C-alpha positions in Angstrom: -111.4 3.4 -172.1 -108.4 5.1 -173.5 -109.8 8.8 -172.9 -110.3 7.9 -169.3 -106.8 6.8 -168.7 -105.3 9.8 -170.5 -107.5 12.1 -168.2 -106.3 10.2 -165.1 -102.7 10.9 -166.1 -103.2 14.6 -166.7 -104.9 14.9 -163.2 -102.0 13.3 -161.4 -100.0 15.5 -159.0 -96.8 15.3 -161.3 -96.4 18.6 -163.4 -96.5 18.0 -167.1 -92.9 17.5 -168.5 -92.0 20.0 -171.1 -88.7 20.4 -172.9 -88.4 24.1 -173.6 -84.9 24.7 -175.3 -83.1 22.0 -173.4 -84.1 23.1 -169.9 -85.0 19.6 -169.0 -81.5 18.3 -169.9 -80.0 21.3 -167.9 -82.1 20.3 -165.0 -81.0 16.7 -165.2 -77.4 17.7 -165.5 -77.7 20.1 -162.4 -79.3 17.2 -160.5 -76.4 15.0 -161.4 -74.0 17.6 -160.2 -75.7 17.9 -157.1 -75.9 14.1 -156.5 -72.1 13.9 -157.3 -71.4 16.6 -154.7 -73.6 14.7 -152.2 -71.7 11.4 -152.9 -68.3 13.3 -152.4 -69.3 15.0 -149.3 -70.6 11.6 -148.0 -67.1 9.9 -148.9 -65.3 12.7 -147.0 -67.4 12.4 -144.0 -67.0 8.6 -144.1 -63.4 9.0 -144.2 -63.4 11.6 -141.2 -65.5 9.3 -139.2 -63.0 6.5 -140.0 -60.0 8.7 -138.8 -62.0 9.8 -135.7 -62.8 6.0 -134.9 -59.2 5.0 -135.3 -58.1 7.9 -132.9 -60.6 6.9 -130.4 -59.6 3.3 -130.7 -55.9 4.0 -130.2 -56.7 6.2 -127.1 -58.7 3.3 -125.5 -55.9 0.8 -126.4 -53.2 3.1 -124.9 -55.3 3.6 -121.8 -56.0 -0.2 -121.5 -52.1 -0.9 -122.2 -51.1 1.7 -119.3 -53.5 -0.2 -116.9 -52.1 -3.5 -117.8 -48.5 -2.1 -117.4 -49.3 -0.6 -114.1 -50.7 -4.0 -112.9 -47.7 -5.8 -114.1 -45.3 -3.3 -112.4 -47.3 -3.7 -109.1 -47.0 -7.4 -109.4 -43.3 -7.2 -110.1 -42.9 -4.9 -107.2 -45.0 -7.0 -104.9 -42.9 -9.9 -105.7 -39.8 -8.1 -105.2 -38.7 -9.6 -101.9 -38.7 -13.1 -103.1 -37.8 -12.0 -106.7 -34.2 -12.1 -105.9 -33.9 -15.6 -105.0 -36.1 -16.5 -107.9 -34.0 -14.2 -110.1 -30.8 -16.0 -108.9 -32.4 -19.5 -109.3 -33.4 -18.6 -112.9 -29.9 -17.3 -113.5 -28.4 -20.6 -112.2 -30.8 -22.6 -114.3 -29.9 -20.6 -117.4 -26.1 -21.0 -116.8 -26.5 -24.7 -116.5 -28.7 -24.9 -119.7 -25.9 -22.9 -121.6 -23.2 -25.1 -120.2 -25.0 -28.2 -121.3 -25.4 -26.6 -124.7 -21.8 -25.7 -125.1 -20.9 -29.3 -124.2 -23.3 -30.7 -126.8 -22.0 -28.3 -129.5 -18.3 -29.2 -128.7 -19.3 -32.9 -129.1 -21.1 -32.4 -132.4 -18.5 -30.3 -134.2 -16.4 -33.2 -135.6 -19.6 -34.7 -136.9 -20.7 -31.5 -138.5 -17.3 -31.0 -140.2 -17.5 -34.6 -141.5 -20.9 -34.0 -143.1 -19.8 -30.9 -144.5 -16.6 -32.2 -146.0 -18.5 -35.2 -147.5 -21.1 -33.1 -149.3 -18.2 -30.8 -150.7 -16.6 -33.8 -152.0 -19.6 -35.2 -153.7 -19.6 -33.3 -157.0 -21.8 -34.5 -159.9 -20.4 -33.9 -163.2 -23.8 -34.6 -165.1 -25.2 -31.5 -166.8 -29.1 -31.5 -166.5 -30.9 -31.7 -169.8 -32.9 -28.5 -169.0 -29.5 -26.6 -168.8 -28.4 -28.3 -172.0 -31.5 -27.1 -173.7 -31.4 -23.5 -172.4 -27.8 -23.3 -173.6 -28.7 -24.6 -177.1 -31.5 -21.9 -177.4 -29.1 -19.1 -176.3 -26.2 -19.9 -178.6 -28.2 -21.6 -181.4 
């Protein structure tokens, strides 16, 4: 049984492995070098493809942005006739809101001053224990 298995191994299509003066090791090292070069080229290629994809995506985004900006500009121009009255109405609403906020601000100034003064006058003279311990560590 062992003789037949050895004869089948020798009759396989693989050439016999021989180690003449380290030539097998040199072949392995050369194969490893070639594999490293292939991997490095693949990485460079992937980086180039990523850069190209980013450039293509940026170009598509710019085109889309330009289209949407043109649509917006057309809508603004088409609403231009009524836009003047709408703009005046918006400006009037804004001015009334500003006036209401100023009135509210002026009414709340004394309250804010009272709160600030009360907090400034509330001074605690207790030293936290953590501060005492850290000072004791520093100065012994």
